[in-house]
C-alpha positions as CSV (number, residue, x, y, z in Angstrom):
1,X,-61.8,56.0,-6.6
2,X,-59.9,54.6,-9.6
3,X,-57.3,53.0,-7.2
4,X,-60.2,51.4,-5.2
5,X,-61.7,50.0,-8.4
6,X,-58.4,48.7,-9.6
7,X,-57.8,47.0,-6.2
8,X,-61.3,45.4,-6.3
9,X,-60.6,44.1,-9.9
10,X,-57.4,42.4,-8.7
11,X,-59.2,40.8,-5.8
12,X,-61.8,39.4,-8.1
13,X,-59.3,38.0,-10.5
14,X,-57.5,36.2,-7.7
15,X,-60.7,34.8,-6.3
16,X,-61.8,33.5,-9.7
17,X,-58.4,31.9,-10.3
18,X,-57.2,30.3,-7.1
19,X,-54.1,28.8,-8.8
20,X,-52.9,32.3,-9.4
21,X,-52.5,32.7,-5.7
22,X,-50.6,29.4,-5.4
23,X,-48.2,29.4,-8.3
24,X,-46.0,26.8,-6.6
25,X,-48.8,24.4,-5.6
26,X,-47.7,20.7,-5.8
27,X,-49.5,19.0,-8.8
28,X,-51.4,15.8,-8.5
29,X,-50.9,12.8,-10.7
30,X,-53.4,10.4,-12.2
31,X,-52.6,6.6,-12.4
32,X,-54.3,4.0,-14.6
33,X,-53.8,0.8,-12.6
34,X,-54.6,-2.8,-13.1
35,X,-57.5,-4.0,-10.9
36,X,-55.4,-6.4,-8.9
37,X,-53.6,-3.4,-7.4
38,X,-56.7,-1.8,-5.9
39,X,-55.8,-2.4,-2.3
40,X,-52.1,-2.3,-2.5
41,X,-51.9,0.9,-4.5
42,X,-54.4,2.8,-2.3
43,X,-52.0,2.2,0.5
44,X,-49.0,3.1,-1.6
45,X,-50.7,6.3,-2.7
46,X,-51.4,7.3,0.9
47,X,-47.8,6.7,2.0
48,X,-46.4,8.5,-1.1
49,X,-48.5,11.6,-0.4
50,X,-47.4,11.5,3.3
51,X,-43.8,11.5,2.2
52,X,-43.9,13.8,-0.8
53,X,-47.1,15.9,-0.5
54,X,-48.1,14.8,-4.0
55,X,-51.7,13.7,-4.5
56,X,-52.4,10.5,-6.5
57,X,-55.7,9.7,-8.1
58,X,-56.1,6.0,-9.2
59,X,-58.4,4.6,-11.8
60,X,-58.6,0.8,-11.6
61,X,-59.6,-1.5,-14.4
62,X,-58.4,-4.3,-16.7
63,X,-55.0,-3.6,-18.2
64,X,-56.1,-4.0,-21.8
65,X,-59.0,-1.6,-21.5
66,X,-56.9,1.0,-19.7
67,X,-54.2,0.7,-22.4
68,X,-56.8,1.4,-25.0
69,X,-58.0,4.5,-23.1
70,X,-54.4,5.8,-23.0
71,X,-54.0,5.2,-26.7
72,X,-57.1,7.3,-27.3
73,X,-55.6,10.1,-25.3
74,X,-57.0,9.6,-21.8
75,X,-55.2,12.0,-19.4
76,X,-53.2,9.6,-17.3
77,X,-49.6,10.3,-16.1
78,X,-48.8,6.7,-15.3
79,X,-49.9,3.2,-16.5
80,X,-49.4,0.3,-14.1
81,X,-50.3,-2.8,-16.0
82,X,-50.8,-6.4,-14.7
83,X,-48.5,-7.5,-17.5
84,X,-45.5,-6.2,-19.5
85,X,-47.1,-6.7,-22.9
86,X,-49.6,-3.8,-22.7
87,X,-46.8,-1.5,-21.6
88,X,-44.6,-2.6,-24.5
89,X,-47.6,-2.0,-26.8
90,X,-47.9,1.6,-25.6
91,X,-44.2,2.2,-26.1
92,X,-44.4,0.8,-29.6
93,X,-47.2,3.2,-30.4
94,X,-45.2,6.1,-29.0
95,X,-47.7,7.0,-26.2
96,X,-45.4,5.9,-23.3
97,X,-41.8,6.8,-22.4
98,X,-39.7,3.7,-22.9
99,X,-36.9,4.7,-20.5
100,X,-39.4,4.8,-17.6
101,X,-40.6,1.2,-18.0
102,X,-40.1,-1.0,-15.0
103,X,-41.1,-4.5,-13.9
104,X,-42.4,-3.7,-10.4
105,X,-43.9,-7.0,-9.3
106,X,-44.9,-10.6,-10.1
107,X,-48.5,-11.6,-9.3
108,X,-50.1,-14.8,-8.1
109,X,-53.5,-16.3,-8.7
110,X,-55.6,-18.6,-6.6
111,X,-59.1,-19.9,-5.9
112,X,-61.5,-17.8,-3.9
113,X,-64.2,-20.2,-2.7
114,X,-67.8,-19.6,-1.5
115,X,-68.3,-20.6,2.1
116,X,-69.3,-24.3,2.4
117,X,-68.1,-25.4,-1.0
118,X,-65.6,-28.3,-0.9
119,X,-62.9,-26.9,-3.1
120,X,-59.3,-26.6,-2.0
121,X,-57.4,-27.2,-5.2
122,X,-57.7,-26.5,-8.9
123,X,-58.7,-30.1,-9.7
124,X,-61.8,-29.6,-7.5
125,X,-63.4,-27.1,-9.8
126,X,-64.6,-30.0,-12.0
127,X,-66.8,-31.3,-9.1
128,X,-70.6,-31.4,-9.8
129,X,-71.3,-29.0,-6.9
130,X,-69.3,-26.3,-8.7
131,X,-71.9,-24.9,-11.0
132,X,-70.1,-21.6,-12.0
133,X,-66.5,-20.5,-12.1
134,X,-65.6,-16.8,-12.5
135,X,-62.5,-15.6,-14.2
136,X,-61.6,-12.2,-15.6
137,X,-62.0,-11.8,-19.3
138,X,-58.7,-13.2,-20.8
139,X,-59.0,-11.0,-23.9
140,X,-58.0,-7.9,-21.9
141,X,-57.3,-9.0,-18.3
142,X,-53.9,-10.6,-17.6
143,X,-55.2,-12.4,-14.5
144,X,-58.0,-13.9,-16.6
145,X,-55.5,-15.1,-19.1
146,X,-53.4,-16.7,-16.3
147,X,-56.6,-18.4,-14.9
148,X,-57.4,-19.8,-18.4
149,X,-53.9,-21.1,-18.8
150,X,-54.0,-22.8,-15.4
151,X,-57.2,-24.6,-16.3
152,X,-55.8,-25.6,-19.7
153,X,-52.5,-26.9,-18.3
154,X,-54.4,-28.9,-15.7
155,X,-56.4,-30.5,-18.5
156,X,-59.7,-29.0,-17.1
157,X,-60.6,-26.3,-19.6
158,X,-62.8,-28.5,-21.9
159,X,-64.5,-30.0,-18.9
160,X,-65.4,-26.7,-17.2
161,X,-65.6,-24.1,-20.0
162,X,-69.4,-24.2,-19.9
163,X,-69.2,-23.2,-16.2
164,X,-67.1,-20.1,-16.9
165,X,-68.5,-16.6,-16.4
166,X,-66.3,-13.6,-17.2
167,X,-65.7,-10.6,-15.1
168,X,-64.7,-7.2,-16.6
169,X,-61.5,-7.3,-14.6
170,X,-60.1,-9.4,-11.7
171,X,-61.6,-7.2,-9.0
172,X,-65.0,-7.4,-10.6
173,X,-64.5,-11.2,-10.9
174,X,-64.1,-11.4,-7.1
175,X,-67.5,-9.9,-6.5
176,X,-69.1,-12.8,-8.3
177,X,-68.1,-15.2,-5.5
178,X,-68.5,-12.6,-2.7
179,X,-72.2,-12.3,-3.8
180,X,-72.6,-16.1,-3.9
181,X,-73.4,-16.1,-7.6
182,X,-70.6,-18.5,-8.3
183,X,-68.9,-21.2,-6.3
184,X,-65.4,-20.4,-7.3
185,X,-63.5,-17.4,-8.7
186,X,-59.9,-17.5,-9.9
187,X,-58.5,-14.1,-8.7
188,X,-55.4,-12.2,-7.7
189,X,-53.7,-12.9,-4.4
190,X,-53.2,-9.1,-4.1
191,X,-57.0,-8.7,-3.6
192,X,-57.3,-11.3,-0.8
193,X,-55.4,-9.8,2.2
194,X,-57.7,-10.0,5.3
195,X,-60.5,-11.3,3.1
196,X,-63.1,-13.5,4.8
197,X,-63.4,-16.1,1.9
198,X,-61.3,-19.2,1.8
199,X,-58.4,-18.8,-0.7
200,X,-56.1,-21.4,-2.1
201,X,-53.0,-20.5,-4.2
202,X,-52.5,-22.1,-7.6
203,X,-49.1,-23.4,-8.4
204,X,-47.4,-20.6,-10.4
205,X,-46.0,-23.2,-12.8
206,X,-49.5,-23.7,-14.1
207,X,-49.5,-20.3,-16.0
208,X,-47.0,-17.9,-17.6
209,X,-45.4,-15.5,-15.2
210,X,-47.5,-12.5,-14.3
211,X,-44.9,-9.8,-14.9
212,X,-46.4,-6.5,-13.9
213,X,-44.9,-3.4,-15.5
214,X,-45.3,0.4,-15.0
215,X,-44.5,3.3,-17.3
216,X,-44.9,7.1,-17.6
217,X,-47.2,8.2,-20.4
218,X,-46.1,10.8,-23.0
219,X,-49.2,13.0,-22.4
220,X,-48.1,13.6,-18.8
221,X,-47.7,17.2,-17.7
222,X,-46.1,16.1,-14.5
223,X,-43.2,13.9,-15.5
224,X,-41.1,14.7,-12.5
225,X,-43.9,13.7,-10.1
226,X,-44.6,10.6,-12.1
227,X,-41.0,9.5,-11.9
228,X,-41.1,10.1,-8.1
229,X,-44.1,7.8,-7.8
230,X,-42.3,5.0,-9.6
231,X,-39.2,5.5,-7.6
232,X,-41.2,5.3,-4.4
233,X,-43.0,2.1,-5.6
234,X,-39.6,0.5,-6.2
235,X,-38.1,1.8,-3.0
236,X,-38.2,0.2,0.5
237,X,-41.5,1.6,1.6
238,X,-43.3,0.8,-1.7
239,X,-41.9,-2.7,-1.9
240,X,-42.8,-3.4,1.7
241,X,-46.4,-2.5,1.0
242,X,-46.5,-4.6,-2.2
243,X,-45.1,-7.6,-0.4
244,X,-47.7,-7.3,2.3
245,X,-50.3,-7.8,-0.3
246,X,-48.6,-10.9,-1.7
247,X,-46.7,-9.5,-4.6
248,X,-43.3,-10.9,-5.5
249,X,-40.7,-8.2,-6.0
250,X,-38.4,-8.9,-9.0
251,X,-35.2,-9.0,-7.1
252,X,-36.7,-11.7,-4.9
253,X,-38.0,-13.8,-7.8
């Protein structure tokens, strides 16, 4: 009877703690990623899991807001920023591992235009028919900062600043023109693959380079797996996916 009770207790303990039955289960990693990476990284994550068996969970948002969350202790293993400055900030504040920092891509911006609106270049946004222009908030979104720089360097900012509406991040900004609430949105090329809206690239000389950086955070419990993800991203399969979405790989700059 005692043996039977002991056996039942063991079964109950295993049932209540499934990880005890799988001590070698492959861990998953959590990635805080800039919103311009939404489509590309979802594909990267699927291919990475297929090759390694490691699950990846993505949380997309503006780079500045994600960096703040990491500084406050948010449990991310990796931070993929739309610029290098936010990564450098985390390194300086000792919440990211400096030796893991990599520039993984350069981004491009362009004009996503509502159907039927006669805009094909940056200069056209000053037209009377363009009532509203959406950009990501430049205070914490690198693509929004690039959009503002382009308008300033084109000599248009003072003319159009009353038309500007701000998205929380570059993916949110795209929804403004998708819904028809604005005539034009200045957004990331990386979000526009197979999109139905007209899209016109802005000359990259009109803004500072969008140098996108990635780093492993110090709070990770899965440093080996996080390193593996970054190596995959930089490898032939990862770079092939990124190029498909319009990102420029550093070696090809």
